[in-house]
C-alpha positions as CSV (number, residue, x, y, z in Angstrom):
1,X,0.0,0.0,0.0
2,X,1.4,3.4,-1.0
3,X,2.2,5.9,1.7
4,X,0.2,9.1,1.5
5,X,0.9,12.6,2.7
6,X,-0.2,13.6,6.2
7,X,-3.7,15.0,6.3
8,X,-3.7,18.7,5.7
9,X,-0.2,18.7,4.3
10,X,-0.3,19.2,0.6
11,X,2.3,18.4,-2.0
12,X,3.1,21.4,-4.2
13,X,3.2,19.9,-7.7
14,X,4.9,21.3,-10.8
15,X,1.6,22.7,-12.2
16,X,1.2,25.0,-9.2
17,X,4.8,26.1,-8.8
18,X,4.7,28.9,-11.4
19,X,1.7,30.5,-9.7
20,X,3.5,30.5,-6.3
21,X,6.6,32.0,-8.0
22,X,4.4,34.7,-9.5
23,X,3.1,35.6,-6.1
24,X,6.6,35.7,-4.5
25,X,8.1,37.7,-7.4
26,X,5.2,40.3,-7.2
27,X,5.6,40.6,-3.5
28,X,9.4,41.1,-3.8
29,X,8.9,43.8,-6.4
30,X,6.4,45.7,-4.3
31,X,8.6,45.4,-1.2
32,X,11.5,46.8,-3.1
33,X,9.5,50.0,-3.7
34,X,9.4,50.5,0.1
35,X,12.9,49.4,1.1
36,X,11.9,46.3,3.0
37,X,14.6,43.7,3.8
38,X,14.1,40.0,3.9
39,X,14.5,37.9,7.1
40,X,14.2,34.1,7.4
41,X,13.5,32.6,10.7
42,X,13.3,28.9,11.7
43,X,10.0,27.0,11.3
44,X,10.6,25.5,14.7
45,X,10.7,27.7,17.9
46,X,10.5,27.3,21.6
47,X,6.8,27.0,22.6
48,X,7.2,30.0,24.9
49,X,7.7,32.3,21.8
50,X,4.1,31.7,20.8
51,X,2.5,31.5,24.2
52,X,4.0,34.8,25.1
53,X,3.7,36.4,21.7
54,X,0.3,35.2,20.6
55,X,-1.4,34.8,23.9
56,X,-2.1,31.7,26.0
57,X,-5.9,32.1,25.8
58,X,-6.1,32.3,22.0
59,X,-7.5,29.4,19.9
60,X,-4.2,29.1,18.2
61,X,-2.2,28.4,21.4
62,X,-5.0,26.4,23.1
63,X,-6.1,24.2,20.2
64,X,-4.1,24.6,17.0
65,X,-0.4,24.5,17.6
66,X,1.9,21.5,16.7
67,X,3.8,21.2,19.9
68,X,6.0,18.4,21.1
69,X,8.9,17.7,23.4
70,X,12.3,16.9,22.0
71,X,14.8,14.4,23.4
72,X,16.0,16.9,25.9
73,X,12.5,17.5,27.2
74,X,12.2,21.0,25.8
75,X,8.8,22.1,24.4
76,X,9.0,23.1,20.8
77,X,6.4,24.3,18.3
78,X,6.1,24.5,14.6
79,X,5.4,28.2,13.9
80,X,1.6,28.9,13.5
81,X,2.4,32.5,12.3
82,X,5.4,34.6,11.5
83,X,5.3,37.7,13.7
84,X,6.3,36.2,17.1
85,X,9.3,34.4,15.6
86,X,10.5,37.5,13.8
87,X,10.2,39.6,17.0
88,X,12.2,36.9,18.8
89,X,14.9,37.2,16.2
90,X,14.9,41.0,16.3
91,X,15.3,41.0,20.1
92,X,17.9,38.2,20.1
93,X,20.1,39.9,17.5
94,X,19.3,43.5,18.6
95,X,18.2,44.5,15.1
96,X,16.0,47.3,16.4
97,X,19.0,49.5,17.1
98,X,20.4,49.5,13.6
99,X,17.9,51.9,12.0
100,X,15.1,54.2,13.2
101,X,12.5,52.1,11.3
102,X,13.1,48.4,10.8
103,X,11.2,47.0,7.8
104,X,11.2,43.2,7.4
105,X,9.5,40.6,5.2
106,X,9.5,36.8,5.1
107,X,7.8,34.1,3.1
108,X,7.3,30.5,4.0
109,X,5.2,27.7,5.6
110,X,3.2,28.0,8.8
111,X,1.4,25.1,10.7
112,X,-1.9,24.9,12.5
113,X,-3.9,21.8,13.5
114,X,-7.2,22.8,12.0
115,X,-9.9,21.0,10.1
116,X,-8.6,20.9,6.5
117,X,-10.9,22.5,3.9
118,X,-10.7,24.6,0.8
119,X,-8.3,27.5,1.4
120,X,-7.3,26.2,4.8
121,X,-4.5,23.6,5.3
122,X,-2.5,22.4,8.2
123,X,0.7,23.4,6.4
124,X,0.0,26.7,4.7
125,X,2.1,29.5,3.4
126,X,2.2,33.2,4.0
127,X,3.9,36.4,2.8
128,X,4.6,38.5,5.9
129,X,5.7,42.1,6.5
130,X,6.6,43.7,9.9
131,X,7.5,47.4,10.5
132,X,9.2,48.1,13.8
133,X,10.0,51.5,15.3
134,X,7.1,53.8,14.3
135,X,3.8,54.5,16.1
136,X,2.6,56.9,13.3
137,X,-0.6,56.2,11.3
138,X,1.5,56.4,8.1
139,X,3.1,53.1,9.0
140,X,-0.3,51.4,9.4
141,X,-1.5,52.9,6.1
142,X,1.6,51.7,4.3
143,X,1.2,48.2,5.6
144,X,-2.3,48.1,4.3
145,X,-1.2,49.6,1.0
146,X,1.4,46.9,0.6
147,X,-1.2,44.1,1.0
148,X,-3.6,45.9,-1.3
149,X,-1.0,46.6,-4.0
150,X,0.3,43.0,-4.1
151,X,-3.3,41.6,-4.3
152,X,-4.5,44.0,-6.9
153,X,-1.5,43.6,-9.1
154,X,-2.2,39.8,-9.2
155,X,-6.0,39.7,-9.3
156,X,-7.3,43.2,-9.9
157,X,-9.3,45.2,-7.4
158,X,-12.9,44.4,-8.4
159,X,-13.6,41.5,-6.0
160,X,-11.5,42.7,-3.1
161,X,-12.6,44.7,0.0
162,X,-10.5,46.3,2.8
163,X,-12.2,46.2,6.2
164,X,-10.7,48.2,9.0
165,X,-11.2,48.7,12.7
166,X,-9.5,50.0,15.8
167,X,-9.1,47.7,18.8
168,X,-8.1,50.6,21.1
169,X,-5.2,50.7,23.5
170,X,-4.6,49.9,27.2
171,X,-6.2,53.2,28.1
172,X,-9.6,52.6,26.4
173,X,-9.9,48.9,25.9
174,X,-10.5,47.9,29.6
175,X,-13.7,49.8,29.9
176,X,-15.0,48.2,26.7
177,X,-13.9,44.8,28.0
178,X,-15.8,45.4,31.2
179,X,-19.1,46.4,29.5
180,X,-18.8,43.6,26.9
181,X,-18.2,41.0,29.5
182,X,-21.2,42.3,31.5
183,X,-23.4,42.1,28.3
184,X,-22.1,38.5,27.5
185,X,-22.7,37.2,31.0
186,X,-26.3,38.4,30.8
187,X,-26.7,36.6,27.4
188,X,-24.4,33.6,28.0
189,X,-27.2,31.0,27.5
190,X,-27.2,31.7,23.8
191,X,-23.5,31.4,23.3
192,X,-21.7,28.4,21.9
193,X,-19.2,26.4,24.1
194,X,-16.2,28.2,22.6
195,X,-17.7,31.6,23.2
196,X,-18.6,30.8,26.8
197,X,-14.9,30.0,27.3
198,X,-13.8,33.2,25.4
199,X,-16.2,35.3,27.5
200,X,-14.0,34.7,30.5
201,X,-10.5,34.9,28.9
202,X,-10.7,37.0,25.7
203,X,-14.3,38.4,25.3
204,X,-13.6,40.5,22.2
205,X,-12.7,37.3,20.3
206,X,-16.4,36.4,20.4
207,X,-17.1,38.9,17.5
208,X,-15.0,36.5,15.3
209,X,-17.3,33.5,16.0
210,X,-19.0,32.2,12.9
211,X,-21.9,30.5,14.9
212,X,-25.2,32.0,13.7
213,X,-26.7,32.0,17.2
214,X,-23.7,33.8,18.6
215,X,-23.8,36.4,15.8
216,X,-27.5,37.1,16.5
217,X,-26.8,37.4,20.2
218,X,-24.0,40.0,19.5
219,X,-26.3,42.3,17.5
220,X,-26.6,44.7,20.4
221,X,-23.2,44.0,22.1
222,X,-21.1,47.1,22.8
223,X,-18.3,47.6,20.2
224,X,-14.9,49.2,20.8
225,X,-15.6,52.1,18.4
226,X,-17.7,53.8,21.0
227,X,-15.0,53.5,23.6
228,X,-11.9,54.8,21.7
229,X,-9.9,57.4,23.6
230,X,-9.1,60.7,21.7
231,X,-5.6,59.5,20.7
232,X,-6.9,56.2,19.3
233,X,-9.8,57.9,17.4
234,X,-7.3,60.5,16.0
235,X,-4.9,57.7,15.0
236,X,-7.6,55.8,13.1
237,X,-8.8,59.0,11.4
238,X,-5.3,59.6,10.0
239,X,-4.9,56.0,8.8
240,X,-8.2,56.4,6.9
241,X,-7.1,59.8,5.4
242,X,-3.8,58.3,4.2
243,X,-5.6,55.3,2.6
244,X,-7.8,57.7,0.7
245,X,-4.7,59.6,-0.5
246,X,-3.2,56.2,-1.6
247,X,-6.4,55.3,-3.5
248,X,-7.2,52.3,-1.3
249,X,-10.9,51.8,-0.9
250,X,-12.1,50.6,2.5
251,X,-15.1,50.2,4.8
252,X,-15.1,50.4,8.6
253,X,-16.2,47.2,10.4
254,X,-16.9,47.8,14.1
255,X,-16.9,44.1,14.9
256,X,-13.6,43.2,13.2
257,X,-11.2,41.6,15.6
258,X,-8.1,39.3,15.1
259,X,-7.3,36.0,16.7
260,X,-4.1,37.1,18.3
261,X,-3.7,38.9,21.6
262,X,-1.0,41.3,20.5
263,X,-3.0,43.6,18.3
264,X,-3.7,47.2,19.4
265,X,-5.4,50.1,17.5
266,X,-5.4,49.4,13.8
267,X,-6.6,46.0,12.6
268,X,-7.6,45.1,9.0
269,X,-8.6,42.4,6.7
270,X,-8.7,42.2,2.9
271,X,-11.5,39.9,1.9
272,X,-12.6,38.4,-1.4
273,X,-16.2,38.0,-2.5
274,X,-15.3,34.9,-4.5
275,X,-13.9,32.6,-1.7
276,X,-17.0,31.7,0.3
277,X,-16.4,31.1,4.1
278,X,-12.6,31.4,3.9
279,X,-12.8,34.9,2.4
280,X,-9.9,36.6,4.1
281,X,-6.8,36.8,1.8
282,X,-4.7,39.2,3.9
283,X,-4.9,40.6,7.4
284,X,-2.9,42.4,10.0
285,X,-2.6,45.4,12.3
286,X,-0.7,47.2,15.0
287,X,1.0,45.5,18.0
288,X,2.8,48.2,19.9
289,X,3.5,46.2,23.1
290,X,4.8,43.0,21.5
291,X,8.5,43.7,21.3
292,X,8.6,44.6,25.0
293,X,6.5,41.5,25.9
294,X,9.1,39.4,24.0
295,X,12.0,40.8,26.2
296,X,13.0,43.8,24.0
297,X,12.6,47.5,24.4
298,X,9.3,49.3,24.1
299,X,9.3,49.5,20.3
300,X,6.0,49.9,18.4
301,X,5.2,47.7,15.5
302,X,2.6,47.0,12.7
303,X,2.4,44.1,10.2
304,X,0.4,42.0,7.9
305,X,0.2,38.6,6.3
306,X,-1.1,37.4,2.9
307,X,-2.4,33.8,2.7
308,X,-0.8,32.2,-0.3
309,X,-3.2,29.3,-0.7
310,X,-6.2,31.5,-0.7
311,X,-4.6,33.9,-3.2
312,X,-3.9,30.9,-5.4
313,X,-7.7,30.2,-5.4
314,X,-8.2,33.7,-6.8
315,X,-5.5,33.3,-9.4
316,X,-6.8,30.1,-10.8
317,X,-4.7,27.7,-12.9
318,X,-1.6,29.4,-14.3
319,X,0.7,28.3,-17.0
320,X,2.1,24.9,-15.9
321,X,5.8,25.7,-16.7
322,X,8.1,28.4,-17.9
323,X,8.1,28.5,-21.7
324,X,11.0,26.6,-23.3
325,X,13.0,28.3,-26.1
326,X,14.6,25.4,-27.9
327,X,14.6,21.6,-28.1
328,X,17.6,19.9,-29.8
329,X,16.9,16.7,-31.6
330,X,20.4,15.2,-32.1
331,X,20.7,11.9,-34.0
332,X,23.8,9.8,-33.5
333,X,26.9,10.1,-31.3
334,X,28.7,12.7,-33.5
335,X,25.6,15.0,-33.6
336,X,25.1,14.6,-29.8
337,X,28.7,15.5,-29.0
338,X,28.3,18.6,-31.1
339,X,25.0,19.5,-29.5
340,X,26.5,19.4,-25.9
341,X,28.7,22.4,-26.8
342,X,25.8,24.3,-28.2
343,X,23.6,23.6,-25.2
344,X,26.2,24.9,-22.8
345,X,26.7,28.1,-24.8
346,X,22.9,28.7,-25.2
347,X,22.1,28.2,-21.6
348,X,24.9,30.6,-20.5
349,X,23.3,33.2,-22.7
350,X,19.8,32.8,-21.1
351,X,18.3,30.5,-23.7
352,X,16.2,27.6,-22.3
353,X,17.2,24.3,-24.0
354,X,16.1,20.7,-23.5
355,X,17.2,17.5,-25.4
356,X,16.7,13.8,-25.2
357,X,19.2,12.0,-22.9
358,X,18.6,8.8,-24.9
359,X,19.6,8.5,-28.6
360,X,16.1,8.0,-29.9
361,X,14.7,8.1,-33.4
362,X,13.8,11.5,-35.0
363,X,10.1,10.7,-34.7
364,X,10.4,10.0,-31.0
365,X,12.5,13.1,-30.4
366,X,10.0,15.3,-32.3
367,X,7.2,13.9,-30.2
368,X,9.3,14.9,-27.1
369,X,9.9,18.3,-28.5
370,X,6.1,18.8,-28.9
371,X,5.5,17.8,-25.3
372,X,8.2,20.1,-24.1
373,X,6.3,23.2,-25.4
374,X,9.5,24.5,-27.0
375,X,9.2,27.4,-29.4
376,X,11.8,25.9,-31.8
377,X,13.3,22.5,-32.5
378,X,16.9,22.2,-33.9
379,X,17.4,19.0,-35.9
380,X,21.0,17.7,-36.3
381,X,22.0,14.3,-37.7
382,X,24.7,12.7,-39.9
383,X,23.3,14.4,-43.0
384,X,23.2,17.8,-41.4
385,X,26.8,17.4,-40.2
386,X,27.9,16.5,-43.7
387,X,26.1,19.5,-45.1
388,X,27.4,21.7,-42.3
389,X,23.8,23.0,-41.8
390,X,21.3,22.2,-39.1
391,X,17.5,22.5,-39.5
392,X,15.6,24.9,-37.3
393,X,11.8,24.2,-37.1
394,X,9.3,26.7,-35.8
395,X,7.0,24.6,-33.7
396,X,4.1,26.9,-34.1
397,X,4.1,27.5,-37.9
398,X,6.0,24.3,-38.8
399,X,8.2,26.3,-41.1
400,X,11.8,25.3,-41.4
401,X,15.1,27.1,-42.1
402,X,18.7,26.0,-42.3
403,X,21.5,27.5,-40.1
404,X,25.2,27.0,-40.8
405,X,27.1,25.2,-38.1
406,X,30.1,27.6,-38.0
407,X,28.2,30.3,-36.1
408,X,25.1,28.3,-35.1
409,X,25.0,29.0,-31.3
410,X,25.6,32.7,-31.8
411,X,23.0,32.9,-34.5
412,X,20.4,31.1,-32.3
413,X,21.2,33.4,-29.3
414,X,20.6,36.4,-31.5
415,X,17.4,35.1,-33.1
416,X,15.8,33.8,-30.0
417,X,16.9,36.8,-27.8
418,X,15.4,39.3,-30.2
419,X,12.1,37.4,-30.4
420,X,11.9,37.2,-26.6
421,X,12.6,41.0,-26.4
422,X,9.7,41.6,-28.9
423,X,12.0,43.0,-31.6
């Protein structure tokens, strides 16, 4: 019996790789516009990184992390999100002192033990950005713009919506928490089991519950918007003004919360109308107290993450492979020996070349050339060597021309390069 992949852990097959590469290249291009540097942290961290950073009473820490003890008895966890690990690295290596504003991005796999479904896997991938060192609304707005710019470059803006809210700060949030908890305690009989637990530990998270009974029960619950202190209200107002200047459309959602404890003030999601229940493609917000909580100085921060698997659903099936420039059908030992020199020369000059490792018939090699998707096929055998001319076939038009062997690699580089450049 064949061994299958672990449930919720998906093989990334060749047909999907170009789409992922397209996402990564687009993100890198946008990040380059804002001077953001790359950081790569381990996928495995000490469990304390996430308990302290995410919050012990979040669903992620309580129910979803892949945690185990190694042979030394130390508790380790596969990262369920990127921010806490990046902050750990920033504090450990004292990166925060090297520039007034530290801008970092990372890309890679995350792990959560959730019920696998469309757009949600147990190993999933994210594109993450973190800004450390500024408490200004402009930093929040730029983070949102980054997510919006990447998504709209890839999919267009028509089916995307930015939802934004403020979660307040330590000055204004406690009063809201007190009133919300009082409201929930008086309506607890209509709450699901998870929300009855959240009501005691993290009541604001109840707004994120998808249970219909809970949502009906929250219709008249107090929302943080009515409790914002003047500073938080002003901060949100500036964020919205800057987004308007950037041309990013948005709506305010008074019940928008995030599943992580570290968020303060600005929080946002970018949702798609085409993804059903798993509609959030990007999300993030401000986390001013996290660096200090992780053992560093009191450095403000704001960040975001884009879900790659959900973005792939929006992109649909992309081209299965990079287009190939040339296939060389070489017949016989002498022709193959000559072709090896050409292949090396062509590849060094950026021309994509494939050939048959086996000395097959011309018919078999032409069939392989068709399957390769090559733009051209170069045919060389004993007769072509005697005539000192190879045959170049256009695989689209089926037209053929002869090229002299003396300057064959140079002539092919010039011809194919000009065509690729649109000349």
